[in-house]
Structures are given as C-alpha cells and as structure tokens.
N, C-alpha and C positions, 0 to 999 in steps of 0.2 A: 933496208927499206927507207925511202925518203921521209923527211919530216912533213907532217901535215901543215897546212896553212892555218894560222890562228884566226878563226872567224871572229871571235870576240873574247875578251878576258873576263867573262862572267858567265854563269849558267843561263840557260834558256828555260823559262818556266812554260810548260805545256800541259794542257789537259789531256790525259790519256784514259783509255777505256780498257777495263779488265778483259784479258783474252785477245785483244786486238794486237796485230803485229805491225810495228813501225819500222821504217828503214832509216837508220841514223847515218848521217853523213860523217865519214871518217877522214875525208881529204881536206875539209874546210873550205872548199870552193863553191859549194851549193849556194844559190841565192834564195833558198828556201830553208835556211837554218832553223832547227838543227837536223832537218831531214834531207835526204838525198834527192837531187834533181837530175842526176846523171852527169854532172860536171867532171866527175873523176874519169870518165871514159878515155881510154888510151894511156892511162897511168897505172901506177902500182896499187892504187886504192880501190876498195869495193865497199858498198854500203854494208852496214851491220844490221841484220834482222834482230829485233828485240820485241818480245811479247810482254805487254804490260801485265804485271801480276795482280793489279787492282786498279779500280777507277780512282783517280786522284790527280793532283798537280804533281808532275815529275819535274825535277830540275836536271836537264840534260846538259852535258858538257859543251861549252861553246869554244873552248880553246883547243880541243881535240888531243889533249895530252893527259887526260885522266887515266888513272890506273883501274878504274871501275866502270868502263864504258858500258852503256852510254851515259851513265849517271855522273854528275859532277862530284869530284872528291876534293875540291879546293886547290888543285894543282895550279890553276891560273894565277893564284896569289904570288907564286914564285917565278912567274915568267916575265 
C-alpha cells in the first residue's frame, strides 16, 4: 500500500458526540482534515468509519501514520 500524505505533524482536536460515526481521512489529501471529503477516490485509500465512544474532545491523527487510528499516538514526533 502507498504511504499517505502527511496532512500535518500534530493531532487535530475535534469535538465528537457519543454514538455518532465519523469518517476519518486515511489518505491525507482531504481539505476537511481530519475527516474524509472524497479526495482519495481513484486511489488505494478509503475512509475509516469510527464511532465515538463518548462525547468529548478527541485528538485525531493528522500525520496519518498512527498505530491507533484514528486517534493520535504521537507518531508524528518521529516524522
């Protein structure tokens, strides 16, 4: 699989609602980061459906290299 584009080297803080499903951008090309806008079409990537377990501020990965997608795990620090 090809490498995703690094959208940014820091997490994206977003307010999420418990039980709501969000579509996380895995390719890094969306201009609606960290969410998918369809920019992946025609490529090897697809959005990742993620249902928020609770209402809170979630820190979603901006570099697209996390091992805990869609949540940031600090991988951006080594890129």
